[in-house]
LUMVOKOL-419131 format. One line per field, with one value per residue (C-alpha): residue number from 1; x, y, z. Coordinates in Angstrom, 2 decimals. Each point is the difference from the previous one (the first is absolute). Example, Ala and Ser with C-alpha at 12.3 -4.5 7.8 and 13.67 -1.06 7.14 Angstrom:
BEGIN
num	c(1/2)
x	c(12.30/1.37)
y	c(-4.50/3.44)
z	c(7.80/-0.66)
END
This chain:
BEGIN
num	c(1/2/3/4/5/6/7/8/9/10/11/12/13/14/15/16/17/18/19/20/21/22/23/24/25/26/27/28/29/30/31/32/33/34/35/36/37/38/39/40/41/42/43/44/45/46/47/48/49/50/51/52/53/54/55/56/57/58/59/60/61/62/63/64/65/66/67/68/69/70/71/72/73/74/75/76/77/78/79/80/81/82/83/84/85/86/87/88/89/90/91/92/93/94/95/96/97/98/99/100/101/102/103/104/105/106/107/108/109/110/111/112/113/114/115/116/117/118/119/120/121/122/123/124/125/126/127/128/129/130/131/132/133/134/135/136/137/138/139/140/141/142/143/144/145/146/147/148/149/150/151/152/153/154/155/156/157/158/159/160/161/162/163/164/165/166/167/168/169/170/171/172/173/174/175/176/177/178/179/180/181/182/183/184/185/186/187/188/189/190/191/192/193/194/195/196/197/198/199/200/201/202/203/204/205/206/207/208/209/210/211/212/213/214/215/216/217/218/219/220/221/222/223/224/225/226/227/228/229/230/231/232/233/234/235/236/237/238/239/240/241/242/243/244/245/246/247/248/249/250/251/252/253/254/255/256/257/258/259/260/261/262/263/264/265/266/267/268/269/270/271/272/273/274/275/276/277/278/279/280/281/282/283/284/285/286/287/288/289/290/291/292/293/294/295/296/297/298/299/300/301/302/303/304/305/306/307/308/309/310/311/312/313/314/315/316/317/318/319/320/321/322/323/324/325/326/327/328/329/330/331/332/333/334/335/336/337/338/339/340/341/342/343/344/345/346/347/348/349/350/351/352/353/354/355/356/357/358/359/360/361/362/363/364/365/366/367/368/369/370/371/372/373/374/375/376/377/378/379/380/381/382/383/384/385/386/387/388/389/390/391/392/393/394/395/396/397/398/399/400/401/402/403/404/405/406/407/408/409/410/411/412/413/414)
x	c(129.74/0.37/3.47/-1.57/-3.50/-1.44/-3.37/-2.86/-0.58/3.13/-1.02/3.06/3.47/1.67/2.96/0.50/-0.71/-3.79/-0.38/3.46/-1.23/3.08/2.17/1.68/-1.90/3.22/1.11/1.18/3.80/2.12/1.72/3.17/-1.96/-1.75/3.33/1.36/-2.95/0.40/3.70/-0.80/-2.36/2.54/2.96/-2.22/-0.64/3.42/-1.06/-2.31/-3.54/-1.90/-3.55/-1.83/-3.19/-1.99/-3.81/-2.85/-1.53/-1.59/-3.06/-1.41/-1.01/-2.16/-1.03/-2.09/1.17/3.42/1.39/3.69/2.54/-0.22/-3.74/-0.94/-1.89/-0.35/-3.71/0.64/3.31/1.18/2.92/1.28/1.41/0.88/0.03/2.06/-0.64/-2.90/-1.20/-0.05/-2.94/1.43/0.48/3.45/2.48/0.37/3.06/-0.46/2.56/0.32/1.43/2.38/-0.56/-0.86/-1.03/-3.42/-2.08/1.40/2.56/0.86/1.24/2.74/0.73/-0.93/2.99/-1.32/-3.54/-1.27/0.22/2.91/1.17/0.17/-3.62/-1.12/-3.45/-0.55/0.40/-1.13/-2.50/2.01/-1.71/1.67/-1.70/0.47/0.86/-2.90/0.71/1.81/-1.06/0.03/-3.69/-0.59/-1.53/2.58/0.37/-1.46/-3.16/-3.27/-0.84/-3.68/-0.57/1.05/-0.36/3.55/3.34/1.76/3.24/2.24/-2.88/0.26/0.11/3.18/0.25/2.41/1.56/-2.21/-3.07/1.12/0.57/-3.23/-1.92/1.85/-0.85/-3.63/0.16/1.64/-2.46/-3.27/0.17/2.28/-1.02/3.48/0.30/3.77/3.00/3.09/2.34/0.19/2.96/1.07/3.00/0.65/-3.44/-1.32/2.28/-1.46/-3.44/1.31/1.24/-3.39/-1.73/2.22/-1.20/-3.68/-0.48/2.99/0.75/-1.11/-1.75/-1.54/-3.64/-0.28/-0.03/-0.98/-3.04/2.18/1.44/3.39/1.43/-1.74/3.39/2.28/3.29/1.48/2.95/0.87/2.70/2.20/-1.89/0.05/-2.43/-0.55/0.98/3.19/1.05/2.26/-2.91/-2.40/2.65/0.31/-3.79/-0.20/2.55/-1.99/-3.19/1.78/0.94/-3.71/-1.01/2.52/-1.74/-2.08/-2.94/-0.26/-2.10/-2.06/-0.65/1.97/-0.64/2.01/3.10/1.76/3.34/0.31/-1.08/2.74/2.62/-1.51/0.27/3.60/0.85/-1.71/1.89/3.30/-1.01/-1.19/3.40/3.64/3.11/1.72/-2.88/-0.09/3.76/0.12/-2.81/0.72/3.35/0.80/-1.31/-1.50/-2.70/2.29/3.43/-1.49/-1.06/2.23/2.01/-1.46/-2.17/-3.66/0.02/1.56/-2.43/0.73/-1.54/-1.09/-1.92/-1.82/-0.89/-1.53/-1.88/-1.38/-1.19/-1.75/-1.67/-1.12/-1.41/-2.32/-1.60/-1.31/-0.28/-1.31/1.58/-2.76/-0.12/3.79/-0.05/-2.76/1.61/3.41/-1.79/-1.64/3.42/1.15/-2.88/1.60/0.64/-1.22/0.34/-2.38/-2.86/1.06/3.22/2.41/2.87/0.49/1.89/-3.00/-2.34/2.26/0.15/-3.82/0.08/-0.71/0.22/3.09/1.73/2.69/1.61/1.85/2.55/2.18/3.69/0.32/-3.24/0.68/-3.68/-1.03/3.38/0.61/-0.07/-3.78/-0.50/2.42/-2.07/-3.12/1.66/1.56/-3.37/-2.56/0.08/-0.50/2.02/2.95/2.04/1.16/2.24/-0.46/3.32/-0.39/1.63/-3.43/-0.70/-3.59/-1.36/1.66/-3.26/-1.55/3.03/1.58/-3.03/1.90/1.43/-3.28/-1.84/2.45/-0.39/-3.80/-0.24/2.29/-2.01/-3.47/1.02/0.39/-3.33/-3.14)
y	c(117.42/3.74/1.44/3.36/1.37/3.27/1.08/1.30/2.41/1.98/3.56/0.68/-1.28/3.37/1.01/2.86/2.84/-0.21/3.47/1.17/0.83/-1.84/2.16/1.38/3.07/1.60/2.04/-2.28/-0.31/1.59/-2.27/0.27/-0.58/-3.02/-1.44/0.62/-1.83/-2.95/-0.19/0.07/-2.95/-1.93/0.62/-0.41/-3.68/-0.83/-1.72/-2.98/1.23/-1.15/0.10/-1.29/1.47/1.70/0.13/-0.03/-3.26/-2.34/-0.48/2.57/-0.44/2.74/0.89/2.86/2.34/-1.54/1.53/0.95/-0.03/3.80/-0.14/1.30/-2.28/-0.74/-0.03/-2.25/-1.87/-2.12/-2.40/-1.48/-3.54/-2.98/-3.73/-2.77/-3.73/-1.62/-0.18/-3.51/-1.48/1.04/3.53/0.18/-0.41/3.76/2.20/3.76/2.09/3.72/2.50/2.92/3.77/0.39/-3.58/-1.43/-3.15/-1.55/-2.30/-1.43/3.43/0.43/-3.38/-2.13/-2.33/-1.08/-0.73/-3.16/-3.78/-1.36/3.50/1.74/1.09/-3.34/0.41/-3.77/-0.08/3.44/2.72/3.20/3.28/3.30/3.11/3.62/2.48/2.08/3.48/-1.25/1.27/-3.53/-0.69/0.68/3.02/2.78/3.79/-0.16/-1.69/1.87/0.89/-1.00/2.74/2.80/-1.42/1.16/-1.78/-0.30/1.50/1.27/-0.45/-3.77/-1.30/-1.23/-3.77/-2.18/-3.35/-1.37/1.24/-1.59/-3.40/0.21/0.56/-2.81/-2.36/1.05/-1.03/-3.34/-0.99/1.52/0.02/-2.96/-1.90/-1.39/-2.04/0.42/1.52/-2.15/2.98/3.70/1.11/3.51/2.20/3.64/1.60/-3.53/-1.19/2.63/-1.42/-3.51/1.22/1.58/-3.27/-1.76/2.35/0.17/-3.70/-1.89/1.41/0.19/3.33/-1.11/0.45/-2.82/-3.72/-3.22/-1.97/-2.22/3.06/-0.14/3.09/0.81/0.56/-3.04/1.61/3.14/0.89/3.71/1.08/3.13/1.92/0.73/-0.14/3.75/2.81/1.58/3.65/-0.85/-1.43/2.81/2.53/-1.61/0.00/3.62/1.36/-1.67/1.65/3.35/-0.34/-0.36/2.88/2.23/-0.52/3.17/-2.18/-1.60/2.87/0.65/-3.50/-2.57/-2.87/1.99/0.41/-2.51/1.81/-0.39/-3.62/-0.65/1.31/-1.98/-3.18/0.78/0.42/-3.28/-1.83/1.09/-1.38/-3.29/-0.85/0.21/2.12/-3.11/-0.78/3.51/0.09/-3.39/0.84/3.67/1.08/3.42/-0.92/2.68/-0.36/0.77/1.27/3.39/0.95/2.10/-2.04/1.89/2.97/0.88/-1.28/-3.36/-2.78/-2.76/-3.40/-0.25/3.25/-1.55/-3.04/2.11/2.18/-3.10/-1.39/3.29/0.25/-3.61/0.35/2.94/-2.13/-2.36/1.88/3.28/2.45/0.02/-3.77/-0.12/2.47/-1.90/-3.42/1.16/1.44/-3.39/-1.65/2.47/-1.16/-3.44/-0.87/-3.33/1.15/2.99/-0.40/-3.61/-0.10/2.23/-0.88/-1.50/-2.90/-0.76/0.07/-2.31/-2.42/-0.29/-1.58/-3.71/-1.29/-1.09/2.76/-0.06/3.43/0.78/2.81/1.26/0.42/3.18/1.72/3.58/0.95/-2.87/-1.26/-3.45/1.47/0.44/-3.68/-1.06/1.94/-1.92/-3.42/0.66/0.53/-2.15/-3.40/-2.27/1.91/-0.58/2.48/-0.70/2.26/0.81/0.75/2.75/3.10/1.48/1.36/0.23/-0.95/-3.36/-1.32/0.41/-0.73/-2.97/-2.20/-3.30/0.63/1.31/-3.02/-2.49/1.45/0.14/-3.61/-1.29/1.84/-0.96/-3.66/-0.04/1.76/-2.12)
z	c(47.54/-0.40/0.22/0.66/-0.13/-1.18/1.30/-2.10/2.88/-0.79/-0.74/-2.11/-0.71/-0.20/2.10/2.43/-2.41/0.09/1.47/-0.95/-3.49/-1.14/2.23/-3.03/-1.09/-1.12/-2.94/-2.80/0.12/-2.65/-2.50/2.07/3.24/-1.48/-1.09/3.51/1.57/-2.37/0.78/3.71/-0.47/-2.06/2.28/3.06/-0.66/1.38/3.22/0.18/0.68/3.07/-1.37/-3.05/-1.48/2.76/-0.08/2.51/-1.20/2.51/2.17/2.41/3.63/1.47/3.53/1.35/2.75/0.55/3.19/-0.08/2.82/0.18/0.75/-3.44/-2.38/-3.68/-0.91/-2.97/0.20/-2.93/-0.26/-3.26/0.12/-2.15/0.69/-1.60/0.39/1.85/3.59/1.55/1.89/3.38/-1.35/1.56/-2.88/-0.42/-0.41/0.14/-1.89/0.81/-2.47/0.45/-0.18/-3.70/-0.73/-0.71/0.45/-3.21/1.58/-3.43/-1.10/2.61/1.64/-3.00/0.35/3.40/-1.21/-1.67/-0.03/2.10/0.90/3.38/-0.31/-1.39/-1.56/0.12/3.79/1.13/-0.63/-0.10/0.86/-0.87/1.39/-0.95/2.75/1.32/-1.39/-3.11/-3.41/-1.47/0.57/3.70/1.71/-0.37/-0.35/-3.52/1.27/0.47/3.59/0.32/2.58/-2.37/-3.50/-0.81/-0.09/3.35/-1.28/2.78/2.48/-0.28/3.61/1.63/-0.37/1.96/-0.85/2.77/-1.91/-3.26/1.62/1.99/-3.26/-1.76/2.88/-0.36/-3.66/0.80/2.72/-1.19/-3.80/-0.75/3.17/0.54/3.19/0.49/-1.80/-0.44/-0.50/-0.73/-2.13/-0.96/-0.68/0.93/0.62/-0.55/2.78/2.33/-0.78/0.75/3.38/0.68/-0.93/2.53/2.74/-0.97/-0.73/1.40/3.44/3.62/-0.70/-3.31/-0.97/-2.55/0.76/-1.73/1.18/2.20/1.77/-1.70/-1.71/-3.28/-1.66/0.34/-1.14/-1.58/-2.23/0.31/-2.45/0.05/2.68/3.71/2.90/-0.31/-2.35/1.30/-0.06/-2.98/-1.98/0.95/-1.09/-3.43/-0.35/1.13/-2.48/-2.79/1.25/0.21/-3.68/-0.81/2.30/-1.79/-3.33/-0.69/-1.04/3.46/1.34/-3.14/-1.35/2.02/-2.41/-2.54/2.21/-2.22/-0.22/3.76/-0.28/-2.59/2.42/2.89/-2.06/-0.93/3.69/0.75/-2.74/1.56/3.40/-1.52/-1.48/1.13/-0.67/-1.35/-2.32/-1.44/-0.43/-1.72/-2.40/-0.75/1.42/-1.46/-3.45/-2.21/-2.63/-2.91/-0.94/-0.86/3.52/2.32/2.47/2.98/0.91/-0.54/-3.59/0.82/-0.90/2.48/-0.69/3.62/-0.48/-2.96/2.07/2.76/-2.48/-1.69/3.32/0.80/-3.40/0.09/3.50/-0.71/-2.71/2.70/3.30/1.38/2.49/2.63/0.28/0.24/2.90/1.80/-0.46/1.25/3.03/0.49/-0.05/2.65/2.22/0.26/3.64/1.31/3.62/-0.24/2.48/0.59/1.99/1.87/-2.35/-3.43/1.58/2.20/-3.02/-2.00/2.90/-0.14/-3.46/0.38/-3.57/-1.97/-1.92/-2.68/-0.21/-3.24/-0.20/-2.85/0.75/-2.12/1.03/1.10/0.36/2.31/1.23/1.44/3.51/-0.43/-0.78/2.73/2.52/-1.04/0.04/3.41/1.69/-1.83/1.80/-3.02/-2.56/-2.30/-2.03/-3.54/-2.07/-3.69/-1.69/-2.56/-1.46/-0.73/3.47/1.19/-3.44/0.46/1.49/-3.48/-2.15/1.83/-0.58/0.02/3.46/1.35/-1.41/1.52/3.49/-0.28/-1.21/2.75/2.65/-1.30/-0.22/3.77/0.69/0.40)
END
């Protein structure tokens, strides 16, 4: 039995800097600047990291002329994915796991404690499929891809893609390429949770388009974690200020893939929203890097500053500015009621399959009120709370709690 498979059809296993020309065509730092960067990296490793090694490894599904919700189309759409475990004879022992904003199809790299024999994603019982997001730079068609109609990279002209589009393309993979008859559960956190909600509508509701051969919903259950039924004004605002940081980079107009200073700042803003005031205070307080730094003012070297700088520097080594803008816009598209129901409550009430909603008690980005709204209107739903001081990132860091809730829920699902 394979724990995970790598396809010989993979074009490359590089990360998101394929067209970014390593995003770091910068003047070499001075000796003092280099020392400052190294100190930032060292001091920055103060909080537990949410991701392991990030690559675009996996298999590739391709479809011609994939029509998007907007009416535009991708002449040659590709989706990177990975599978773990084996499909049973009925082709229905499948769990789909959806990743967050900057994740990839390598489930073992970021939810590894949940994957394997006798774990939540038990590779002896299930075949687990983890799909990349359409538009992500980890192996799927994205702004760095070549537009077949022009022969040039899409860049900023990459079409608007919605969460609905991403899930529609993933469902196409599951039914047509993998020929899966039914999905036991879809699980995802953050942006992955939005995809799980979209799966529930597209393949587990009264207005769904996907069914099993016996007429039952194609998706038998979902576990959305740390997300809402739509992106709120609060969440759009946080996405927008990150995009504005990228737009303000002088390189955005000239060579947008090189707007990495703006991307660093965008990532720093994101890292603040992913955690909590209590978490930052406990880890950093008002600590300084050394006894030789001023106690305040423009020359004060706060440890929290080093952490944020480290996160920014690390991020531009694996992501590009245009993709980041496009993916945050895709998150902002999230609204399960659009063109389906008059209200979100009405759309939620259409979902027919069991749902276990997980919320994090300290999440300031996707607060518990978002999950409570879902659980209050989905007929067969339950709400479970993850206790954490890590805020939104608790869905990645509190793996024991997440695993326990998933196992308990899946045990009750046929």
